[in-house]
C-alpha atoms as an extended CHARMM CRD file, in Angstrom:
* protein
*
        89  EXT
         1         1  MET       CA            -14.3950000000        9.8230000000      -18.6540000000  PROA      1               0.0000000000
         2         2  ALA       CA            -11.4780000000        7.5500000000      -19.4350000000  PROA      2               0.0000000000
         3         3  GLU       CA            -11.7320000000        3.9010000000      -18.4810000000  PROA      3               0.0000000000
         4         4  ASP       CA             -8.5800000000        4.1740000000      -16.3370000000  PROA      4               0.0000000000
         5         5  GLU       CA            -10.4150000000        6.6190000000      -14.0530000000  PROA      5               0.0000000000
         6         6  VAL       CA            -12.5110000000        3.7410000000      -12.6920000000  PROA      6               0.0000000000
         7         7  VAL       CA            -11.5960000000        1.7680000000       -9.5610000000  PROA      7               0.0000000000
         8         8  PHE       CA            -13.2920000000       -1.6240000000       -9.3110000000  PROA      8               0.0000000000
         9         9  VAL       CA            -13.5860000000       -2.6700000000       -5.6590000000  PROA      9               0.0000000000
        10        10  GLY       CA            -13.2830000000       -6.3540000000       -4.7680000000  PROA      10              0.0000000000
        11        11  ASN       CA            -11.9080000000       -8.3620000000       -1.8590000000  PROA      11              0.0000000000
        12        12  LYS       CA             -8.5840000000       -6.6000000000       -1.2410000000  PROA      12              0.0000000000
        13        13  PRO       CA             -8.0580000000       -4.3500000000        1.8070000000  PROA      13              0.0000000000
        14        14  VAL       CA             -9.6440000000       -0.8890000000        1.7040000000  PROA      14              0.0000000000
        15        15  MET       CA             -6.3050000000        0.9380000000        1.6400000000  PROA      15              0.0000000000
        16        16  ASN       CA             -5.3250000000       -0.7410000000       -1.6600000000  PROA      16              0.0000000000
        17        17  TYR       CA             -8.3240000000        0.8980000000       -3.3410000000  PROA      17              0.0000000000
        18        18  VAL       CA             -7.7920000000        4.2170000000       -1.5140000000  PROA      18              0.0000000000
        19        19  LEU       CA             -4.2600000000        4.2830000000       -2.9380000000  PROA      19              0.0000000000
        20        20  ALA       CA             -5.6830000000        3.6970000000       -6.4260000000  PROA      20              0.0000000000
        21        21  VAL       CA             -8.1550000000        6.5900000000       -6.0200000000  PROA      21              0.0000000000
        22        22  VAL       CA             -5.4880000000        8.9730000000       -4.6730000000  PROA      22              0.0000000000
        23        23  THR       CA             -3.1390000000        7.9750000000       -7.5080000000  PROA      23              0.0000000000
        24        24  GLN       CA             -5.8360000000        8.7440000000      -10.1060000000  PROA      24              0.0000000000
        25        25  PHE       CA             -6.4070000000       12.2370000000       -8.6920000000  PROA      25              0.0000000000
        26        26  ASN       CA             -2.6690000000       12.9290000000       -8.3590000000  PROA      26              0.0000000000
        27        27  SER       CA             -2.1610000000       11.9810000000      -12.0190000000  PROA      27              0.0000000000
        28        28  GLY       CA             -4.6280000000       14.6470000000      -13.1200000000  PROA      28              0.0000000000
        29        29  ALA       CA             -8.0540000000       13.0060000000      -13.1310000000  PROA      29              0.0000000000
        30        30  LYS       CA            -10.9640000000       15.3900000000      -12.5070000000  PROA      30              0.0000000000
        31        31  ASP       CA            -13.4120000000       12.6000000000      -11.5940000000  PROA      31              0.0000000000
        32        32  VAL       CA            -12.9080000000        9.0340000000      -10.3730000000  PROA      32              0.0000000000
        33        33  ARG       CA            -15.6250000000        6.3800000000      -10.3140000000  PROA      33              0.0000000000
        34        34  ILE       CA            -15.5830000000        3.7260000000       -7.5940000000  PROA      34              0.0000000000
        35        35  MET       CA            -17.5700000000        0.6710000000       -8.6660000000  PROA      35              0.0000000000
        36        36  ALA       CA            -18.5450000000       -2.4630000000       -6.7400000000  PROA      36              0.0000000000
        37        37  ARG       CA            -21.0400000000       -5.3140000000       -6.7260000000  PROA      37              0.0000000000
        38        38  GLY       CA            -22.5770000000       -7.4550000000       -4.0080000000  PROA      38              0.0000000000
        39        39  ARG       CA            -20.7080000000       -7.7260000000       -0.7300000000  PROA      39              0.0000000000
        40        40  ALA       CA            -18.0120000000       -5.2980000000       -1.8980000000  PROA      40              0.0000000000
        41        41  ILE       CA            -20.4920000000       -2.3830000000       -1.8280000000  PROA      41              0.0000000000
        42        42  SER       CA            -19.7390000000       -1.5600000000        1.8190000000  PROA      42              0.0000000000
        43        43  ARG       CA            -16.0060000000       -1.6390000000        1.0430000000  PROA      43              0.0000000000
        44        44  ALA       CA            -16.5810000000        0.8120000000       -1.8380000000  PROA      44              0.0000000000
        45        45  VAL       CA            -18.3360000000        3.2170000000        0.5230000000  PROA      45              0.0000000000
        46        46  ASP       CA            -15.3920000000        2.8920000000        2.9340000000  PROA      46              0.0000000000
        47        47  VAL       CA            -12.9620000000        3.6390000000        0.0880000000  PROA      47              0.0000000000
        48        48  ALA       CA            -14.8530000000        6.8150000000       -0.8190000000  PROA      48              0.0000000000
        49        49  GLU       CA            -15.0540000000        8.0300000000        2.7750000000  PROA      49              0.0000000000
        50        50  VAL       CA            -11.4220000000        7.2680000000        3.6810000000  PROA      50              0.0000000000
        51        51  SER       CA            -10.2280000000        8.8930000000        0.4520000000  PROA      51              0.0000000000
        52        52  ARG       CA            -12.2050000000       12.0620000000        1.1680000000  PROA      52              0.0000000000
        53        53  SER       CA            -11.5920000000       12.3830000000        4.8900000000  PROA      53              0.0000000000
        54        54  ARG       CA             -7.9110000000       11.4270000000        5.1770000000  PROA      54              0.0000000000
        55        55  PHE       CA             -6.2290000000       12.0940000000        1.8460000000  PROA      55              0.0000000000
        56        56  LEU       CA             -8.3130000000       14.3130000000       -0.4480000000  PROA      56              0.0000000000
        57        57  PRO       CA            -10.1900000000       16.9740000000        1.5370000000  PROA      57              0.0000000000
        58        58  ASP       CA            -10.9430000000       19.0110000000       -1.6350000000  PROA      58              0.0000000000
        59        59  VAL       CA            -12.7570000000       16.0800000000       -3.2870000000  PROA      59              0.0000000000
        60        60  ARG       CA            -16.4930000000       15.6000000000       -2.8850000000  PROA      60              0.0000000000
        61        61  VAL       CA            -19.0870000000       13.0070000000       -3.8420000000  PROA      61              0.0000000000
        62        62  MET       CA            -20.5200000000       14.0600000000       -7.2100000000  PROA      62              0.0000000000
        63        63  GLY       CA            -23.0500000000       11.2590000000       -7.4880000000  PROA      63              0.0000000000
        64        64  ILE       CA            -24.1130000000        7.8070000000       -6.3850000000  PROA      64              0.0000000000
        65        65  TYR       CA            -25.7630000000        5.4050000000       -8.7940000000  PROA      65              0.0000000000
        66        66  ILE       CA            -27.2380000000        2.0770000000       -7.6830000000  PROA      66              0.0000000000
        67        67  SER       CA            -28.4990000000       -0.7390000000       -9.8650000000  PROA      67              0.0000000000
        68        68  THR       CA            -29.2080000000       -4.4490000000      -10.0670000000  PROA      68              0.0000000000
        69        69  GLU       CA            -27.2790000000       -6.6330000000      -12.4860000000  PROA      69              0.0000000000
        70        70  THR       CA            -28.3100000000      -10.1040000000      -13.5870000000  PROA      70              0.0000000000
        71        71  LEU       CA            -25.4580000000      -12.6220000000      -13.5970000000  PROA      71              0.0000000000
        72        72  ASP       CA            -25.5800000000      -16.0980000000      -15.1080000000  PROA      72              0.0000000000
        73        73  THR       CA            -24.2430000000      -18.6440000000      -12.6240000000  PROA      73              0.0000000000
        74        74  ASP       CA            -24.1330000000      -22.4210000000      -12.5620000000  PROA      74              0.0000000000
        75        75  ARG       CA            -27.4500000000      -22.3220000000      -10.6480000000  PROA      75              0.0000000000
        76        76  GLY       CA            -29.1500000000      -20.0160000000      -13.1530000000  PROA      76              0.0000000000
        77        77  ALA       CA            -29.6160000000      -16.2600000000      -13.2810000000  PROA      77              0.0000000000
        78        78  THR       CA            -28.9420000000      -14.3210000000      -10.0790000000  PROA      78              0.0000000000
        79        79  ASN       CA            -29.5730000000      -10.6680000000       -9.2750000000  PROA      79              0.0000000000
        80        80  VAL       CA            -26.6370000000       -8.7790000000       -7.7720000000  PROA      80              0.0000000000
        81        81  SER       CA            -26.7330000000       -5.2200000000       -6.4300000000  PROA      81              0.0000000000
        82        82  ALA       CA            -24.1830000000       -2.7430000000       -7.7880000000  PROA      82              0.0000000000
        83        83  ILE       CA            -23.0370000000        0.7620000000       -6.8300000000  PROA      83              0.0000000000
        84        84  GLU       CA            -21.0830000000        3.4650000000       -8.6170000000  PROA      84              0.0000000000
        85        85  ILE       CA            -19.7400000000        6.3810000000       -6.5380000000  PROA      85              0.0000000000
        86        86  THR       CA            -18.3190000000        9.3330000000       -8.4810000000  PROA      86              0.0000000000
        87        87  LEU       CA            -15.7800000000       11.5180000000       -6.6770000000  PROA      87              0.0000000000
        88        88  GLY       CA            -14.7560000000       14.8460000000       -8.1890000000  PROA      88              0.0000000000
        89        89  LYS       CA            -12.9110000000       18.0660000000       -7.5080000000  PROA      89              0.0000000000
């Protein structure tokens, strides 16, 4: 899978990321990964569901992968949850 077929979800509105997912599929991608960490996980789930229900009815969830990443912060190491949702045709 090419690196440009990954949408990293952050603090922007959900529709910005939905547009990125739809654009990836319209440009020929077979699979698109939606990735997020921490508080953005719920927004990533929203992106996947809005993309599927409103814009891409032929796309389905191929897999969901969850993990914990350790980040070094100014207060030491911190564990942060992460999710990767793969959508495919």
